[in-house]
C-alpha positions as CSV (number, residue, x, y, z in Angstrom):
1,M,25.8,-9.4,-10.4
2,L,23.4,-11.4,-8.3
3,P,24.3,-12.2,-4.7
4,R,24.8,-15.9,-5.2
5,E,25.6,-16.7,-1.6
6,K,22.5,-14.9,-0.5
7,L,20.4,-17.0,-2.9
8,K,22.0,-20.2,-1.5
9,S,21.2,-19.0,2.0
10,L,17.5,-18.3,1.1
11,V,17.2,-21.8,-0.5
12,R,18.6,-23.3,2.7
13,R,16.2,-21.2,4.8
14,H,13.3,-22.4,2.6
15,E,14.3,-26.1,3.3
16,E,14.4,-25.3,7.0
17,V,11.0,-23.6,6.9
18,E,9.5,-26.6,5.1
19,R,10.9,-28.8,7.9
20,L,9.6,-26.6,10.7
21,L,6.1,-26.6,9.1
22,C,5.9,-30.3,9.7
23,D,7.1,-30.0,13.4
24,P,4.2,-30.9,15.8
25,S,5.4,-28.1,18.2
26,V,5.1,-25.5,15.4
27,L,1.7,-26.8,14.4
28,S,0.3,-26.3,17.9
29,D,1.7,-22.7,18.0
30,M,-0.7,-20.7,15.7
31,K,1.3,-17.5,15.9
32,R,4.6,-19.2,14.9
33,L,2.8,-21.2,12.3
34,N,1.3,-18.1,10.6
35,A,4.7,-16.4,10.6
36,L,6.4,-19.4,9.0
37,N,3.7,-19.7,6.4
38,R,4.1,-16.0,5.5
39,E,7.9,-16.5,5.2
40,R,7.4,-19.5,3.0
41,T,5.1,-17.5,0.7
42,Q,7.9,-15.0,0.3
43,L,10.6,-17.6,-0.2
44,V,8.9,-19.9,-2.7
45,P,9.1,-17.5,-5.8
46,I,12.8,-16.9,-5.0
47,V,13.6,-20.6,-4.7
48,E,11.7,-21.5,-7.9
49,A,13.3,-18.8,-9.9
50,T,16.7,-19.8,-8.5
51,G,16.1,-23.4,-9.6
52,R,15.1,-22.3,-13.1
53,L,18.3,-20.1,-13.3
54,D,20.5,-23.0,-12.2
55,G,19.0,-25.2,-14.9
56,I,19.5,-22.6,-17.6
57,E,23.1,-22.1,-16.5
58,R,23.8,-25.8,-16.6
59,R,22.4,-26.0,-20.2
60,I,24.6,-23.0,-21.1
61,R,27.7,-24.7,-19.9
62,E,26.7,-27.9,-21.8
63,D,26.2,-25.9,-25.0
64,E,29.5,-24.0,-24.6
65,E,31.3,-27.4,-24.4
66,I,30.0,-28.5,-27.8
67,L,30.4,-25.3,-29.8
68,D,33.3,-26.7,-31.8
69,D,31.4,-29.9,-32.6
70,P,30.9,-30.1,-36.4
71,E,27.5,-31.6,-36.1
72,L,26.0,-30.0,-33.0
73,G,27.9,-26.7,-32.8
74,G,25.3,-24.8,-35.0
75,L,22.4,-26.0,-32.9
76,A,24.3,-25.3,-29.7
77,R,25.1,-21.7,-30.8
78,Q,21.5,-21.0,-31.7
79,E,20.2,-22.4,-28.4
80,L,22.9,-20.5,-26.5
81,G,21.6,-17.2,-27.6
82,E,18.1,-18.0,-26.5
83,L,19.3,-19.3,-23.1
84,Q,21.3,-16.2,-22.5
85,V,18.2,-14.0,-23.1
86,E,16.3,-16.2,-20.7
87,R,19.0,-16.0,-18.1
88,G,19.0,-12.2,-18.3
89,A,15.2,-12.1,-17.7
90,L,15.5,-14.5,-14.7
91,E,18.3,-12.5,-13.2
92,Q,16.1,-9.4,-13.4
93,E,13.2,-11.3,-11.9
94,L,15.4,-12.4,-9.0
95,R,16.7,-8.8,-8.4
96,L,13.1,-7.7,-8.0
97,L,12.3,-10.6,-5.7
98,L,15.3,-9.8,-3.5
99,L,14.2,-6.2,-3.0
100,P,13.5,-5.2,0.6
101,K,9.9,-6.1,1.5
102,D,7.6,-3.6,3.1
103,P,6.4,-5.4,6.3
104,N,3.1,-3.6,6.0
105,D,2.3,-4.7,2.4
106,E,0.0,-7.6,3.5
107,K,-1.9,-5.4,6.1
108,N,-5.3,-4.0,5.9
109,T,-5.5,-0.2,5.6
110,I,-7.1,2.8,7.3
111,L,-8.1,5.2,4.5
112,E,-8.6,8.8,5.5
113,I,-10.0,11.4,3.0
114,R,-10.5,15.0,3.9
115,G,-11.6,18.1,1.9
116,G,-8.8,20.6,1.5
117,T,-8.8,24.1,0.0
118,G,-11.9,25.0,-2.0
119,G,-14.8,24.9,0.5
120,E,-17.8,23.0,-0.6
121,E,-16.2,22.0,-3.9
122,A,-13.3,20.4,-2.0
123,A,-15.8,18.5,0.1
124,L,-17.6,17.3,-3.1
125,F,-14.2,16.2,-4.5
126,A,-13.4,14.3,-1.3
127,A,-16.7,12.4,-1.7
128,D,-15.8,11.6,-5.3
129,L,-12.4,10.2,-4.1
130,F,-14.0,8.1,-1.4
131,R,-16.4,6.7,-4.0
132,M,-13.5,6.1,-6.4
133,Y,-11.6,4.1,-3.8
134,S,-14.8,2.2,-2.7
135,R,-15.4,1.2,-6.3
136,Y,-11.8,0.0,-6.7
137,A,-12.1,-2.0,-3.5
138,E,-15.3,-3.6,-4.8
139,K,-13.5,-4.6,-8.0
140,R,-10.6,-6.1,-6.0
141,G,-13.0,-8.0,-3.7
142,W,-12.0,-6.0,-0.7
143,R,-14.3,-5.0,2.1
144,V,-14.8,-1.3,3.1
145,E,-16.0,-0.6,6.6
146,I,-16.8,3.1,7.3
147,M,-15.3,4.1,10.6
148,S,-16.2,7.8,10.7
149,T,-17.8,10.4,8.4
150,S,-18.5,14.1,8.5
151,E,-20.8,15.5,5.8
152,A,-20.7,18.9,4.3
153,S,-23.8,21.0,3.8
154,A,-23.7,20.7,0.0
155,G,-23.6,16.9,0.2
156,G,-19.9,16.3,0.0
157,L,-17.6,15.0,2.8
158,K,-15.5,17.0,5.1
159,E,-13.9,13.8,6.3
160,A,-14.3,10.0,5.7
161,I,-12.3,7.3,7.5
162,A,-12.7,3.7,6.5
163,L,-11.0,0.4,7.2
164,V,-10.3,-1.5,3.9
165,T,-9.6,-5.2,4.4
166,G,-8.5,-7.8,1.8
167,Q,-5.5,-9.2,0.1
168,R,-2.5,-6.9,-0.1
169,V,-4.6,-3.8,0.4
170,Y,-1.8,-1.6,1.8
171,S,0.6,-2.7,-1.0
172,S,-1.9,-1.5,-3.6
173,L,-3.0,1.8,-1.9
174,K,0.2,3.0,-0.1
175,H,1.2,5.4,-3.0
176,E,-2.2,7.1,-2.9
177,G,-1.4,9.2,0.2
178,G,-0.9,12.9,-0.5
179,V,-2.7,16.0,-1.9
180,H,-5.0,15.4,-4.8
181,R,-6.0,18.4,-6.9
182,V,-9.2,18.8,-9.0
183,Q,-9.9,21.2,-11.8
184,R,-13.5,21.4,-12.9
185,V,-16.5,23.7,-13.2
186,P,-18.5,23.4,-9.9
187,A,-22.2,22.9,-10.0
188,T,-22.7,26.3,-8.3
189,E,-20.6,28.2,-10.8
190,A,-23.0,30.2,-13.0
191,Q,-20.4,31.6,-15.4
192,G,-18.8,28.2,-16.3
193,R,-15.4,29.1,-14.8
194,I,-13.0,26.3,-13.8
195,H,-12.1,26.1,-10.2
196,T,-9.2,24.4,-8.5
197,S,-9.7,22.5,-5.2
198,T,-7.9,19.9,-3.2
199,A,-8.5,16.9,-1.0
200,T,-6.0,15.0,1.1
201,V,-5.7,11.2,1.3
202,A,-3.9,9.4,4.1
203,V,-3.2,5.6,3.8
204,L,-2.2,4.0,7.1
205,P,-1.5,0.3,7.6
206,E,-3.8,-1.1,10.2
207,A,-1.9,-1.5,13.5
208,D,-1.9,-4.9,15.2
209,E,-1.8,-5.1,19.0
210,V,1.8,-6.3,18.8
211,D,2.9,-3.3,16.6
212,L,2.2,-0.6,19.2
213,T,1.5,-0.5,22.9
214,I,-0.7,2.3,24.2
215,D,-0.7,3.0,27.9
216,E,-4.3,3.5,29.2
217,K,-3.1,6.4,31.4
218,D,-2.2,8.3,28.2
219,L,-5.8,8.3,27.0
220,R,-8.7,10.5,27.9
221,F,-12.2,9.3,27.0
222,D,-15.1,11.7,26.5
223,I,-18.7,10.6,25.9
224,A,-21.3,12.8,24.2
225,A,-24.5,12.6,22.2
226,S,-23.9,11.8,18.5
227,G,-24.3,14.8,16.2
228,G,-25.4,15.3,12.6
229,P,-28.2,13.6,10.7
230,G,-29.1,10.5,12.7
231,G,-32.7,9.8,12.3
232,Q,-34.5,8.1,15.2
233,G,-31.9,7.7,17.8
234,V,-28.3,8.1,16.7
235,N,-28.1,11.8,17.8
236,T,-30.1,11.4,21.0
237,T,-28.1,8.8,22.8
238,N,-24.7,9.3,24.5
239,S,-22.9,7.0,22.1
240,A,-20.3,9.3,20.5
241,V,-16.8,8.6,21.8
242,Q,-13.9,11.0,21.7
243,I,-10.4,9.8,22.6
244,T,-7.5,12.2,23.3
245,H,-4.0,10.8,23.3
246,L,-2.4,13.0,25.9
247,P,1.3,12.7,24.9
248,T,0.6,13.9,21.3
249,G,-2.6,15.8,21.7
250,M,-4.1,13.6,18.9
251,I,-8.0,13.5,19.0
252,V,-10.1,10.8,17.4
253,K,-13.9,10.9,17.5
254,C,-16.4,8.2,16.3
255,Q,-20.1,8.6,16.3
256,D,-21.4,6.5,13.4
257,E,-22.6,3.6,15.6
258,R,-25.4,3.6,18.1
259,S,-23.3,1.5,20.4
260,Q,-20.8,3.4,22.6
261,I,-18.7,0.2,22.7
262,K,-18.5,-0.1,18.9
263,N,-17.6,3.6,18.6
264,K,-14.9,3.2,21.2
265,S,-13.4,0.2,19.4
266,K,-13.4,2.0,16.1
267,A,-11.8,5.1,17.6
268,L,-9.1,3.1,19.2
269,K,-8.4,1.3,15.9
270,I,-8.0,4.7,14.1
271,L,-5.8,6.1,16.9
272,R,-3.5,3.1,17.0
273,S,-3.0,3.2,13.2
274,R,-2.3,7.0,13.3
275,L,0.3,6.5,16.1
276,L,1.9,3.7,14.2
277,D,2.2,5.9,11.1
278,I,4.0,8.5,13.2
279,E,6.5,5.9,14.4
280,R,6.9,4.7,10.8
281,E,7.6,8.2,9.6
282,K,10.2,8.6,12.4
283,Q,11.9,5.4,11.2
284,E,11.8,6.6,7.6
285,A,13.4,9.9,8.6
286,L,16.5,7.9,9.8
287,V,17.1,6.6,6.3
288,R,16.0,9.7,4.4
289,D,19.4,10.2,2.6
290,E,19.1,6.7,1.2
291,R,15.4,7.0,0.2
292,R,15.1,10.8,-0.3
293,G,13.1,10.5,-3.5
294,M,10.6,8.1,-2.1
295,V,10.1,9.9,1.2
296,K,9.6,13.2,-0.5
297,A,7.1,11.6,-2.9
298,G,5.2,10.3,0.2
299,D,5.1,13.7,1.9
300,R,1.5,14.7,2.3
301,S,2.3,18.4,1.7
302,E,3.2,17.4,-1.9
303,K,0.6,17.6,-4.7
304,I,0.8,14.2,-6.1
305,R,-2.0,14.1,-8.7
306,T,-4.3,16.4,-10.7
307,Y,-7.8,15.5,-12.0
308,N,-8.8,17.8,-14.9
309,F,-12.4,17.1,-15.7
310,P,-12.8,19.4,-18.7
311,Q,-10.0,17.6,-20.5
312,N,-10.8,14.2,-19.1
313,R,-7.2,14.2,-18.0
314,L,-5.4,12.7,-15.0
315,T,-1.7,13.4,-14.3
316,D,0.4,11.8,-11.6
317,H,3.2,14.3,-11.0
318,R,5.5,11.9,-9.3
319,I,6.0,9.6,-12.2
320,G,5.0,11.9,-15.1
321,L,2.1,9.7,-16.1
322,T,-0.9,11.4,-17.9
323,L,-4.0,9.5,-18.8
324,Y,-7.0,10.8,-20.8
325,E,-9.3,8.4,-19.1
326,L,-10.3,10.3,-16.0
327,D,-13.9,9.2,-16.5
328,R,-12.8,5.6,-16.0
329,V,-10.4,6.3,-13.2
330,I,-13.0,8.2,-11.1
331,E,-15.3,5.2,-11.4
332,G,-12.6,3.0,-9.7
333,D,-10.5,1.8,-12.7
334,L,-7.2,2.3,-10.9
335,D,-5.3,-0.7,-12.1
336,Q,-3.1,1.2,-14.6
337,L,-2.2,3.8,-12.0
338,V,-1.5,1.3,-9.2
339,N,0.6,-0.8,-11.5
340,A,2.6,2.2,-12.8
341,L,3.3,3.5,-9.3
342,G,4.4,0.0,-8.2
343,A,6.8,-0.2,-11.1
344,W,8.1,3.2,-10.3
345,H,8.6,2.2,-6.6
346,Q,10.5,-0.9,-7.7
347,A,12.7,1.1,-10.0
348,Q,13.6,3.5,-7.1
349,L,14.5,0.5,-4.9
350,L,16.6,-1.1,-7.7
351,E,18.5,2.2,-8.1
352,S,19.5,2.1,-4.4
353,D,20.1,-1.7,-4.3
354,P,20.9,-2.7,-7.9
355,D,22.2,-6.2,-7.2
356,G,19.7,-7.2,-4.5
357,S,22.3,-7.3,-1.7
358,G,19.9,-5.7,0.8
359,P,17.9,-7.7,3.4
360,G,15.5,-9.2,0.9
361,A,12.8,-11.8,1.6
362,G,13.2,-14.3,4.4
363,A,16.3,-12.6,5.9
364,A,16.7,-13.0,9.6
C-alpha cells in the first residue's frame, strides 16, 4: 500500500516551496534559494505522478459505477482492465520516487585508483581503469581534473586521484568502489600464462565546506621539491605539499602543479573528502543491521568485479551480472553496468522499505 498521507503531505510541501520561490526574501538569499530549488526538483516527479494516479483512480471509480449499464458496461469493463494495469505501474513508480534519497547523489566525486596485488601488472591495470572511467566521464559530459598521480616504472599507475565534476556524478559512480580483479596475459609473460592482479577504486563525494569542519591546529603542512618526471621545473621547485591530519594520521601529498598554493588547495580537497567518507562510514555502521547487504557490498575489502581479457568477459559479483563485452566496457561503455547496479540498489531499498514509508524526498 502506498502511504497516501505522506503523498498528500509532499504535495502540500511542493505548493509551499513554489510559494517560497516567489518570496523576495528568498530570492535575495542564494543559499536558501538553491536549497529550495533542489527540493523542488525532487518533489516535482512525485507530485506529477500523484496527480496522474489521482486521475486514473477517478476514472476507475467512474467505470465501476457503470459496469451494469447495458450499453456502456462492456466498454467500461475493457477500459477498467487497462486502467488497473496503469495504476499498478504508477504505484510502483511512486514507491521508487519515495525511496530515501542519498544526499550525496548530486555531488561531484573524488575518484581514487590504486594498483593492488600483482606488481607492475596491477599498476598497468590501475591505469586501464583510470582510462576507462575517464572515457566514461567524457561520454557523460563530465570534467576530470587530475589531483595527484604516481607512475610506476613500466608505465602504469601506482595511484591516481581525480576530481570528477558534472551532473549526478556520485550517483552514477558510487557503486564502483571496491577491489577490481583482472585476469590476462601480461606483456612481460613469455610463456603466455594468465596472471591475476587487482586494483582498488575508492569513490568519495566531494566535501563542501559546510559538510565538515577541520581545525587548522589538527593539520601539519610539509613543503618539499616535487619528485618524479617533471621536465624543466616541476621537480626543482619547492611546490610539493604534504598535509598530515594529526588526529587520524592521514597523509595527503600533491605535487602535480608548479604552484605550491594550487597543490595545497588540491591536497585539502582530497583530505576533506576522505575525512567525510570516514564520517559517512561511521553513520552507515549505525544502521548496518538494516542495510547489511548494501554495506557489505560497499566494503572495499570485497572483490566486486572480475575483468577476464582472454574470454572478453566481465563479471560483477554483487549482482551476478556477466557481460561478454569487456572490450567495450574497458573503453568506457559503462552504461549497462551503471544502470544494472542502480536497479539492484533500488531493489535493496525497496526490500527494506516496500511501501515507501521511509523519509523519502522532501521530508523535513
